[in-house]
C-alpha positions, 0 to 999 in steps of 0.5 A: 348336840346332835348332827355330823362332826365339824371338821377343820384342817389347820396347816400347820406355821413356817419353819424357815425351810424350803423343800419337801419336809415330809416326815423330817420332824422341823419346829416351828419357826417364830414367824409359824408361830405367830401364823398359827396363834393368829388364825386360832385366836378367832376359832372355837373348837371343842376338840383338837387331834393334830400330827404328831410331828412337832411342827404340828403337835407343839402348836395343838398341844399349846392350844388344848392346853390354853383352852381346855380342850380334849387333844388326840395325837395321831401319827396317821396325820403325818405329811408324805414321805418324799422318800429320796426327795426329802429335805431336798431343795425344790429346785435342785430336784427340778435341775436333777429330776425335773421330769420325775417331779412334774409325773409325780405332780401329775400323777402321785399314785403312779409315779411316786418320788424314789423310795416315796411312800406308796400314795395308796398307803398315804390316802389309806391312813389320811382316811382311817384318821379321819374315818377314825375323827368322824366315828369318835365325834359322830351325832355330837356337832362338835366343831374338831380342829385337825392340825396336819399338813399341806399334802394331807390337806391337799390330799383330804381335799382330793378324796373329800372333793372327788378330785383326782389326786393329779389336782393336788398342786392345783390346792392352795394350801397356805400355812396357817390356813384353815380348810374346812372338811366334809368328811366322810366323802359323799360317796364313800 
């Protein structure tokens, strides 16, 4: 095999939670397991890399074990840390801090949630994780499945597609959805 690795991002399945979960370590619901198994049923990969949070890592471990694929867990692929908003129902945030929520989604770089992870740190750790995946599989043409989170996928797509982070909210990332990613970005 030759060529750049083919990277596909996979969002974890449903957890049954209705809030910004961020770095809370929720397990998958039965529905989430079924979603991921259905999505992966016809996929072909040569390696798996996953967030260390169990809603990603448990499925990644199962898939890698069943298919005899190399697996690497990487904490840099964890979801964004939503600070004071983590675990709070979105409706409550909207009710209690609606203008701040709107500013965050319009410009997460300059308007993070109170106590939230600086967006530059989020971008930096995600980029470093993808840079390592690309380097580890350079010239191999291997298909690498990266199991991660909705916010991480949105941010990585913005980076790879040259989009401002204020457009993250416009990117649809349903549970158990696959997203091919060209990495490194063309302008890197």
